[in-house]
C-alpha positions in Angstrom: -18.2 -17.0 -36.8 -14.4 -17.6 -36.9 -12.2 -20.3 -38.2 -9.6 -22.1 -36.0 -6.1 -22.6 -37.2 -3.2 -24.5 -35.8 0.0 -22.5 -35.9 2.2 -25.5 -35.7 0.9 -27.6 -38.6 -1.0 -25.4 -41.2 0.8 -24.2 -44.3 0.6 -20.5 -43.9 2.4 -19.7 -47.2 -0.7 -20.9 -49.2 -3.2 -18.8 -47.3 -4.9 -15.9 -49.1 -5.5 -13.3 -46.3 -7.1 -10.0 -46.9 -6.5 -7.0 -44.6 -9.6 -5.3 -43.3 -10.8 -2.4 -45.6 -11.3 -0.1 -42.6 -7.6 0.0 -41.6 -5.8 3.3 -41.9 -2.0 3.4 -42.6 0.3 6.4 -42.3 4.1 6.7 -42.1 5.9 7.6 -38.9 9.6 8.3 -39.0 11.5 6.6 -36.1 15.2 7.0 -35.3 17.1 5.2 -38.1 14.0 3.7 -39.9 10.5 4.4 -41.3 7.6 2.8 -39.5 3.9 2.7 -40.4 1.1 3.1 -37.9 -2.1 1.1 -38.4 -5.4 2.4 -37.0 -8.5 0.3 -36.5 -11.1 3.1 -36.2 -14.0 0.9 -35.1 -12.0 -0.4 -32.1 -9.8 2.6 -31.4 -6.7 0.4 -31.6 -3.3 1.3 -33.0 -0.4 -0.9 -34.2 3.1 -0.2 -35.6 5.0 -2.1 -38.3 8.2 -1.5 -40.1 8.4 -0.4 -43.8 9.2 -4.0 -44.9 6.2 -5.4 -43.1 4.0 -2.6 -44.5 5.0 -3.4 -48.1 4.2 -7.1 -47.5 0.8 -6.3 -45.7 -0.3 -3.9 -48.5 -0.1 -6.9 -51.0 -2.6 -9.0 -49.0 -5.8 -8.5 -51.0 -7.5 -11.9 -50.5 -6.5 -13.1 -53.9 -2.7 -13.3 -53.4 -1.2 -16.1 -51.4 1.3 -15.3 -48.7 4.1 -16.9 -50.8 3.2 -14.7 -53.8 3.0 -11.6 -51.7 6.4 -12.4 -50.2 7.8 -12.8 -53.7 6.3 -9.5 -55.0 7.7 -7.7 -51.9 11.1 -9.1 -52.6 11.0 -7.6 -56.1 10.3 -4.1 -54.6 12.6 -4.3 -51.6 15.4 -6.6 -52.8 17.6 -7.9 -50.0 15.6 -6.0 -47.4 12.5 -8.0 -48.0 11.0 -10.4 -45.5 11.9 -14.1 -45.6 9.1 -16.6 -46.1 9.3 -17.5 -42.4 8.9 -13.9 -41.4 6.0 -13.4 -43.8 4.3 -16.4 -42.3 4.8 -14.9 -38.8 3.4 -11.5 -39.8 0.4 -13.2 -41.4 -0.4 -15.1 -38.2 0.0 -11.9 -36.2 -2.4 -10.1 -38.5 -5.0 -12.8 -38.1 -4.6 -13.0 -34.3 -5.0 -9.3 -33.9 -8.1 -9.5 -36.2 -6.5 -7.1 -38.8 -7.1 -9.6 -41.6 -9.5 -12.3 -42.7 -9.3 -15.6 -44.6 -12.1 -15.9 -47.2 -14.0 -13.1 -45.4 -13.9 -15.0 -42.1 -11.9 -13.9 -39.1 -9.4 -16.5 -37.9 -8.0 -17.3 -34.4 -5.3 -19.6 -33.2 -6.2 -23.0 -31.9 -3.8 -22.5 -29.0 -5.1 -19.1 -28.0 -8.7 -18.1 -27.7 -10.0 -15.1 -29.5 -9.6 -11.8 -27.6 -12.9 -9.9 -27.8 -12.8 -6.3 -28.5 -16.4 -5.3 -28.5 -19.2 -6.0 -26.1 -21.1 -8.0 -28.8 -18.2 -10.5 -28.9 -17.7 -10.8 -25.2 -19.0 -13.6 -23.1 -21.0 -13.3 -20.0 -17.9 -13.2 -17.7 -16.2 -10.6 -19.8 -19.2 -8.3 -19.9 -20.2 -8.7 -16.2 -16.9 -9.5 -14.6 -17.3 -8.3 -11.0 -13.6 -7.8 -10.7 -13.5 -5.3 -13.6 -16.7 -3.7 -14.8 -16.3 -0.9 -17.4 -19.2 1.5 -17.6 -19.1 4.2 -20.3 -20.9 7.4 -19.2 -21.8 9.6 -22.2 -23.4 12.2 -19.9 -20.1 12.7 -18.1 -18.2 13.0 -21.4 -19.7 16.5 -22.0 -18.7 17.5 -18.4 -15.1 16.3 -18.9 -14.8 18.1 -22.2 -16.2 21.4 -20.8 -14.1 21.2 -17.6 -10.8 20.2 -19.3 -10.3 23.8 -20.4 -10.0 24.8 -16.8 -6.8 22.8 -16.4 -5.2 24.1 -19.6 -3.0 26.7 -17.8 -1.2 24.0 -15.7 0.5 22.7 -18.8 2.3 26.0 -19.7 6.1 26.0 -19.3 5.9 28.4 -16.4 3.4 26.2 -14.6 5.4 23.0 -15.2 8.5 24.7 -13.8 6.6 25.9 -10.7 5.2 22.4 -10.2 8.6 20.8 -10.4 9.8 23.3 -7.7 6.8 22.5 -5.5 7.6 18.7 -5.9 11.2 19.3 -4.9 10.1 21.3 -1.8 7.6 18.6 -0.9 10.2 15.8 -1.1 12.6 17.8 1.0 9.9 18.6 3.6 8.9 14.9 4.0 12.6 13.8 4.1 13.2 16.2 7.0 10.3 14.6 9.0 10.7 11.0 7.7 10.3 9.3 11.0 7.0 11.0 11.6 5.9 10.3 8.0 6.6 6.5 8.4 5.0 6.3 11.8 1.8 8.0 10.4 1.2 5.2 7.8 -0.4 2.8 10.3 -3.6 4.9 10.6 -4.2 4.7 6.9 -4.5 0.9 7.0 -7.0 0.9 9.9 -10.5 -0.3 8.8 -12.0 2.8 10.5 -10.3 5.1 8.0 -11.1 3.2 4.7 -14.1 5.3 3.8 -12.1 8.5 4.0 -9.3 6.9 2.0 -11.8 5.7 -0.7 -13.4 9.2 -1.1 -9.9 10.8 -1.4 -9.0 8.2 -4.0 -12.1 8.8 -6.1 -11.7 12.6 -6.1 -8.0 12.4 -7.1 -8.6 9.9 -9.8 -11.3 12.1 -11.3 -8.8 15.0 -11.4 -6.3 12.6 -12.8 -8.5 11.7 -15.8 -9.5 15.4 -16.2 -5.8 16.2 -16.6 -5.5 13.6 -19.4 -8.4 15.2 -21.2 -7.0 18.7 -20.8 -3.6 17.6 -22.2 -5.2 15.8 -25.1 -7.2 18.9 -25.9 -4.0 21.0 -25.8 -2.5 19.0 -28.6 -5.7 18.8 -30.7 -6.9 15.4 -29.7 -10.4 14.5 -28.4 -11.6 12.0 -25.8 -13.5 9.1 -27.5 -15.1 7.7 -24.3 -15.5 8.7 -20.7 -16.7 6.4 -17.9 -15.8 4.5 -14.7 -14.3 1.1 -14.1 -15.5 -0.8 -11.0 -12.7 -2.8 -9.5 -14.5 -4.9 -6.8 -17.3 -2.3 -7.0 -14.8 0.5 -6.2 -15.2 3.2 -8.8 -12.3 4.6 -10.9 -12.7 7.2 -13.6 -11.2 6.7 -17.0 -10.8 8.8 -20.2 -10.1 7.2 -23.6 -7.5 9.3 -25.4 -6.3 6.7 -27.9 -6.7 9.3 -30.6 -3.4 10.6 -29.4 -1.7 7.9 -31.4 -2.5 10.0 -34.5 0.1 12.6 -33.2 3.4 12.4 -35.1 5.4 13.4 -32.1 5.9 10.7 -29.5 6.8 13.3 -26.9 3.3 14.8 -27.2 1.8 11.4 -26.7 4.0 10.9 -23.6 2.9 14.3 -22.3 -0.7 13.3 -22.6 -0.1 9.9 -20.9 1.9 11.6 -18.1 -0.6 14.5 -17.5 -2.6 12.7 -14.8 0.4 11.7 -12.8 1.8 15.2 -13.2 -1.3 16.8 -11.6 -1.5 14.2 -8.8 2.1 14.5 -7.9 1.8 18.2 -7.7 -1.2 17.9 -5.4 0.7 15.4 -3.3 3.6 17.8 -3.0 1.3 20.7 -1.9 -0.3 18.3 0.7 3.2 17.2 1.9 4.2 20.8 2.5 1.0 21.5 4.4 1.3 18.3 6.4 4.7 19.4 7.7 3.3 22.6 9.1 -0.2 21.6 10.3 -0.6 20.4 13.9 -4.3 19.4 13.9 -4.6 15.5 14.0 -7.7 15.6 11.8 -6.0 17.8 9.1 -2.7 15.9 9.2 -4.6 12.6 8.7 -6.5 13.8 5.6 -3.3 15.5 4.2 -1.4 12.3 4.7 -4.2 10.4 3.0 -3.9 12.8 0.0 -0.1 12.3 -0.1 -0.3 8.5 -0.2 -3.2 8.4 -2.7 -1.7 11.0 -5.0 1.9 9.7 -4.9 2.4 6.2 -3.8 -0.7 4.7 -5.4 -0.1 6.8 -8.5 3.4 5.5 -8.9 2.3 1.9 -8.0 -0.6 1.7 -10.4 -0.6 4.5 -13.0 3.2 4.6 -13.5 3.4 0.8 -13.4 4.2 -0.3 -17.0 2.9 -3.8 -16.3 -0.6 -2.4 -16.1 -2.4 -0.9 -19.1 -2.3 2.6 -17.6 -0.2 5.7 -18.1 3.2 4.1 -17.5 2.5 1.4 -20.1 1.9 4.0 -22.8 4.8 6.1 -21.8 7.1 3.0 -22.0 5.7 1.9 -25.4 6.5 5.4 -26.8 9.9 5.4 -25.3 10.7 2.0 -26.7 8.7 2.7 -29.9 6.8 -0.6 -29.5 3.1 0.5 -29.6 1.7 -3.0 -29.0 4.2 -4.1 -26.4 1.6 -6.1 -24.3 0.3 -8.1 -27.3 3.8 -8.6 -28.6 5.0 -9.8 -25.2 2.1 -12.2 -24.9 2.8 -13.7 -28.3 6.6 -14.0 -27.5 5.8 -15.9 -24.3 3.4 -18.2 -26.2 6.2 -18.9 -28.7 8.7 -19.6 -25.9 6.1 -21.9 -24.2 5.6 -23.7 -27.5 9.3 -24.1 -27.9 9.7 -25.4 -24.3 6.8 -27.8 -24.3 6.7 -29.0 -27.9 10.2 -28.2 -29.2 8.5 -26.8 -32.3 8.2 -23.1 -31.4 7.5 -20.6 -34.2 10.3 -18.1 -34.6 8.6 -14.7 -34.5 11.3 -12.4 -35.7 9.5 -9.1 -35.9 12.0 -7.6 -33.4 15.7 -8.1 -33.0 18.4 -7.2 -30.5 17.4 -5.3 -27.4 13.9 -4.8 -28.7 13.4 -8.6 -28.8 14.8 -8.8 -25.2 12.5 -6.0 -24.1 9.4 -7.7 -25.6 10.2 -11.1 -24.0 11.1 -9.5 -20.6 7.9 -7.5 -20.6 5.9 -10.6 -21.4 7.4 -12.5 -18.5 7.0 -9.6 -16.0 3.4 -9.0 -17.2 2.4 -12.6 -16.5 3.9 -12.5 -13.0 2.2 -9.2 -12.3 -1.1 -10.5 -13.7 -1.0 -13.6 -11.4 -0.2 -11.4 -8.4 -3.1 -9.0 -9.2 -5.6 -11.9 -9.7 -4.6 -13.4 -6.3 -4.9 -10.0 -4.6 -8.4 -9.4 -6.1 -9.6 -12.9 -5.1 -8.4 -12.3 -1.5 -9.9 -8.8 -1.4 -13.3 -10.2 -2.7 -13.3 -12.9 -0.1 -12.8 -10.5 2.8 -14.8 -7.5 1.5 -18.0 -9.3 0.6 -18.1 -12.3 3.0 -20.7 -14.7 1.7 -21.0 -13.1 -1.7 -17.2 -13.0 -1.8 -17.2 -16.8 -1.8 -19.3 -16.7 -5.0 -17.0 -14.2 -6.6 -14.0 -16.4 -5.7 -15.7 -19.3 -7.4 -16.3 -17.3 -10.5 -12.7 -16.2 -10.5 -11.5 -19.7 -10.2 -13.6 -20.7 -13.1 -12.4 -17.9 -15.3 -8.8 -17.7 -14.3 -7.9 -21.3 -13.5 -10.4 -23.9 -14.8 -11.1 -22.4 -18.2 -7.4 -22.0 -19.1 -6.7 -25.5 -17.9 -9.5 -26.8 -20.0 -8.2 -25.0 -23.1 -4.7 -26.3 -22.4 -6.1 -29.9 -22.2 -8.0 -29.4 -25.5 -4.8 -28.2 -27.2 -2.9 -31.1 -25.7 -5.5 -33.5 -27.0 -5.1 -32.1 -30.5 -1.3 -32.4 -30.3 -1.7 -36.0 -29.1 -3.6 -36.8 -32.3 -1.2 -35.0 -34.6 2.2 -35.3 -32.9 2.2 -37.9 -30.1 5.9 -37.4 -29.4 5.5 -33.7 -28.9 2.5 -34.4 -26.6 4.6 -36.8 -24.4 7.4 -34.1 -24.2 4.8 -31.5 -23.1 3.5 -33.8 -20.4 6.9 -34.6 -19.1 8.1 -31.0 -19.1 4.9 -29.8 -17.4 5.1 -32.5 -14.7 8.7 -31.7 -14.0 7.9 -28.0 -13.6 4.9 -28.8 -11.4 7.1 -31.0 -9.1 9.7 -28.2 -8.9 7.0 -25.6 -8.1 5.3 -27.8 -5.5 8.7 -28.5 -3.8 9.5 -24.9 -3.7 6.2 -23.8 -2.3 5.6 -26.5 0.3 9.1 -27.8 1.2 11.7 -25.1 0.6 12.0 -22.9 3.8 12.9 -19.3 3.5 14.6 -17.6 6.4 13.6 -14.1 7.3 14.1 -11.8 10.3 11.4 -11.5 12.9 10.7 -7.8 13.3 8.4 -6.4 15.9 7.2 -2.8 16.4 8.4 -1.2 19.7 8.8 2.1 21.5 11.5 3.5 23.8 10.1 3.8 27.3 11.6 5.6 30.3 10.9 2.7 32.7 8.8 2.2 35.9 8.6 4.2 39.1 10.1 7.4 37.8 7.0 9.4 37.3 6.2 12.3 39.8 2.5 12.4 40.7 0.5 14.7 43.0 -0.1 13.5 46.5 -3.3 15.6 46.9 -5.7 17.8 44.9 -4.8 21.4 44.2 -4.1 24.2 41.7 -0.6 24.6 40.3 0.7 27.8 41.9 4.3 27.8 40.9 6.6 25.7 38.8 10.2 25.7 39.9 11.8 23.5 37.2 11.9 23.2 33.4 12.2 20.4 31.0 15.7 19.0 30.9 16.8 20.5 34.2 18.9 18.3 36.5 17.6 17.9 40.1 18.6 16.2 43.3 16.6 14.3 45.9 14.5 16.8 47.9 14.5 19.7 45.5 11.2 21.5 45.2 9.6 21.0 41.8 6.1 22.3 41.9 3.9 24.1 44.5 0.2 23.5 44.7 -2.6 25.6 46.3 -5.6 24.2 48.1 -7.4 26.6 50.4 -9.8 23.9 51.5 -7.0 22.0 53.2 -5.9 25.0 55.2 -9.5 25.7 56.3 -9.7 22.1 57.4 -6.5 22.5 59.3 -7.7 25.5 61.2 -11.0 23.8 62.0 -9.2 20.7 63.2 -6.8 22.7 65.4 -9.9 24.3 67.0 -11.5 20.9 67.7 -8.2 19.7 69.3 -8.1 22.7 71.5 -11.7 22.2 72.6 -11.0 18.5 73.3 -8.0 19.5 75.5 -10.2 21.8 77.5 -12.8 19.1 78.0 -10.1 16.7 79.1 -8.7 19.1 81.7 -12.2 19.8 83.0 -12.9 16.1 83.4 -9.6 15.6 85.2 -10.4 18.4 87.7 -13.7 16.7 88.4 -12.0 13.4 88.7 -14.3 11.9 86.1 -12.2 9.0 85.0 -14.7 7.9 82.3 -14.9 11.3 80.7 -11.1 11.7 80.7 -10.8 8.3 78.9 -13.3 9.4 76.3 -11.6 12.7 75.6 -8.2 11.0 75.5 -9.5 8.7 72.7 -11.1 11.7 70.9 -7.7 13.5 71.0 -6.0 10.4 69.6 -8.4 10.3 66.7 -8.1 14.0 66.1 -4.3 13.6 66.2 -4.4 10.9 63.5 -6.6 13.2 61.4 -4.2 16.1 61.9 -1.3 13.9 60.8 -3.2 12.9 57.6 -4.1 16.4 56.9 -0.6 17.6 57.5 0.7 15.0 55.0 -1.8 16.3 52.4 -0.6 19.9 53.0 3.0 18.8 52.8 2.0 17.1 49.5 1.2 20.5 48.1 4.9 21.0 47.8 6.1 18.5 45.2 9.7 17.5 45.6 12.1 15.2 43.8 12.2 11.6 45.1 15.5 10.8 43.2 18.3 12.4 41.3 17.9 12.8 37.6 16.8 15.0 34.7 13.3 16.5 34.4 11.2 15.2 31.4 8.1 17.3 31.1 6.9 18.6 27.8 4.4 21.4 28.1 4.8 21.6 31.9 4.4 25.4 31.8 0.9 24.9 30.4 -0.2 23.4 33.7 0.2 26.7 35.6 -3.0 27.6 37.5 -4.6 24.4 36.4 -6.4 22.1 38.8 -4.8 18.7 39.1 -6.5 15.8 41.1 -4.6 13.5 43.3 -2.4 11.0 41.4 -2.0 13.1 38.3 1.4 12.6 36.6 3.1 15.9 36.4 6.6 15.1 35.1 9.2 12.4 35.1 12.6 12.3 36.7 14.7 10.2 34.4 18.1 8.7 34.1 19.4 7.4 30.8 20.1 4.0 32.5 16.3 3.6 33.1 15.4 3.5 29.5 14.1 0.3 27.9 12.3 -0.8 24.8 8.8 -2.2 24.9 8.1 -4.4 21.9 4.8 -5.8 20.7 5.1 -9.4 19.5 2.6 -11.0 17.2 1.1 -14.3 18.2 2.4 -16.3 15.3 6.0 -15.2 16.2 5.9 -15.8 19.9 7.3 -19.4 19.7 10.5 -18.3 18.0 10.8 -15.1 20.0 10.5 -16.9 23.3 13.7 -18.9 22.4 15.6 -15.6 22.2 15.2 -14.5 25.8 18.5 -13.4 27.2 20.0 -13.1 23.7 21.1 -9.9 21.8 18.6 -8.1 19.6 18.9 -5.3 17.1 17.0 -2.1 17.4 16.3 -0.1 14.2 14.8 3.5 14.0 12.8 4.9 11.2 15.9 6.8 10.1 17.8 3.5 9.7 20.0 4.1 12.8 20.8 0.9 14.7 21.3 0.1 18.4 22.0 -3.1 20.3 20.0 -4.5 23.2 19.1 -7.8 25.0 15.7 -9.4 25.2 15.1 -9.4 29.0 11.5 -10.6 29.5 8.3 -11.6 27.7 4.9 -11.3 29.4 3.4 -14.8 29.4 -0.1 -13.8 28.4 -1.2 -12.1 25.2 -3.4 -9.1 25.6 -5.3 -6.6 23.4 -4.4 -3.8 25.8 -2.2 -1.2 24.1 1.4 -1.5 25.6 2.2 2.2 24.9 0.1 5.0 23.4 2.9 5.7 20.9 2.3 2.4 19.2 -1.3 3.2 18.4 -2.2 4.0 14.8 -4.4 6.8 16.0 -1.3 8.5 17.4 0.8 7.8 14.2 2.0 4.5 15.6 2.6 1.2 13.7 -0.3 -0.8 15.2 -4.0 -0.5 14.1 -6.4 -0.1 17.0 -10.1 0.0 17.8 -12.0 2.3 20.2 -13.1 0.7 23.5 -16.2 2.8 24.3 -16.6 1.2 27.8 -13.1 1.9 28.9 -12.7 5.1 27.0 -9.4 3.9 25.5 -8.1 2.1 22.4 -7.4 -1.6 22.1 -5.4 -3.6 19.6 -7.3 -5.4 16.8 -5.7 -8.7 17.8 -4.0 -9.8 21.1 -0.2 -9.4 21.2 2.6 -10.2 23.7 4.6 -7.6 25.5 8.4 -8.0 25.5 10.9 -5.9 27.5 14.3 -5.2 25.9 17.3 -3.8 27.9 19.3 -1.3 25.9 23.1 -1.6 25.9 24.7 1.1 28.1 26.7 2.6 25.2 23.6 2.9 23.0 21.1 4.5 25.4 21.8 8.1 24.5 20.9 7.4 20.8 17.3 6.4 21.6 15.2 9.2 23.0 12.1 8.4 25.1 8.9 8.0 23.1 10.6 7.1 19.8 9.0 4.3 17.9 11.4 1.7 16.6 11.5 -1.8 15.1 13.2 -4.7 16.9 14.8 -7.6 15.1 14.5 -10.6 17.3 15.9 -13.8 15.8 14.9 -15.4 12.5 12.1 -17.5 11.2 12.3 -20.3 8.6 9.0 -21.0 6.9 8.0 -22.3 3.5 6.0 -20.0 1.2 2.9 -22.0 1.9 3.3 -21.6 5.6 3.8 -17.9 5.2 0.7 -17.5 3.2 -1.2 -19.6 5.7 0.0 -17.4 8.6 -1.0 -14.3 6.6 -4.5 -15.7 6.0 -4.9 -16.6 9.7 -3.9 -13.0 10.6 -6.5 -11.6 8.2 -9.2 -13.9 9.5 -8.4 -12.9 13.1 -8.6 -9.2 12.2 -11.9 -9.8 10.4 -13.4 -11.7 13.4 -12.3 -8.9 15.7 -13.9 -6.3 13.5 -17.1 -8.4 13.3 -17.2 -8.6 17.1 -16.8 -4.9 17.4 -19.6 -4.3 14.9 -21.9 -6.6 16.7 
């Protein structure tokens, strides 16, 4: 059981707390001061206190009151001793962290629920939370320990220097192909690639945790637990190396915390170098997958100090604040108490920049936690459909209803003890709620409307074959300037020449029959042969046109655009095959793909200037010329497809043998300003800024949800 205390009204100075007998203390010299680390062996938790706090804590034996311990500490420390107010604050902190007891019973605050640390103390939700299920795997522990030695060489100084060089080369390689790198991102977010992405993620995270174990072993630490964490049933490996807190050197602890990211970033750099040199679409996709999973996701999650992963422990060692998350939470509770009740407890365990760091971290952590909770709820709803609704209900119960219930209970206690403070809390809370509601539902935020687009050469400039044949000679090359009538390509079709000879023979025979009938004065026969000759003449004209079509000529002046044209030599090309393009810069235009939710605002911009942005951040000017009135799921241009490294996710259309957009979009045509045409090569993917949109945060979230639902319905139709 546990006693409940009220931090606002109870007289802390008369308490007789007793520190847990299992606590282990040892000194740790920090810059300019001596600190003491506290280890709780049963929970594998570590804390840090200053020398003054340590002297005070060491006097708490269950028989001495807080006031008496504060006085005895003052006799030892003199003017450096804690004040009574600081001693009260330290006592409350010890009780909240379950480092001390009152009369042999653990105590928790009335305002804050106890934080369970062992499975026996956890409730049903904490033990079987579908959003976060932690499963220790003792069998894998032996595998990790035995395999960790294989990675030991990568932590040698020479290996670290080589890895840094590889990372530098990888960064430079990607920077040199940045446009292609950005355009390739769309394929990763296509639902058809999620399985490959998940497998890549799992393998990399296993190597990540293996690197932690190897680094810990290098410095003489052991792994205390190995297992997996299921985040929405997606497995992530973890290794508990909290024993690294026993190390005196914080740089060794930082090295252990950074080991996983170090290995992943090295793998990402190697994949980036290979990605720049490989041409196979399959290999480039998987390499790109590795790059993102081992770099972007690592920096977003593992290096993020707002999550209790590697970045957090690196930050705590750099700031020398071992329990930064707990300190930040308590600092925010103090600020909330001060704001709502005007009776906040001054927690002065940190001063100056450390105090600001603790408060800042607490605020940022709460904001991040809210964002993560919302993201997990949305993901659960879409990933598990009907079951997702149940998960969302559990999440609302755990993350919204229960905290509100606890807040109302605390408010009720305050109403009984301090009615004025209760009224103040209600007024402040109502005011903040009104401000929040007004901001979310009524405050519009203006943002630019940006649409994916591609530079297109325009219509009626492609050169196609007029007949079937084999490519015999190619008289032009890519980039060559031609004039109307110039010979471009010569085809060979022996069948047409055989037909020509046969037809000439038939015409000769018809002429002979016609003359014979005329000599016999057979008027009817002459008429029949005359009609036959007319039909043969028409066939001859058609055949001659086909033979003339074997010589492909330029139908306009311009520049040849034909990549890989030489590869067509001796190839068979059917009638209507596009061989090349005769282009003029003035023909270029931009084809943009407009989302349905943006069409109303975009339609008002027809005839107005727009801004064209490339992946390399170059800008060009244009004018919105036309918008097709009907939305379609047909792909406007192959360069926009995610399967071709474009920005739009697509799905395969097995009947048509092509790809279609996941949701219908509108096609818009943009004329490029004459002075900007040369800056935009044909086939380049760009983004077009067309006007601005003013929506409230609520409206933006609603539009985003509608888009997700539409994509989900489309995917469901495809599966059915």
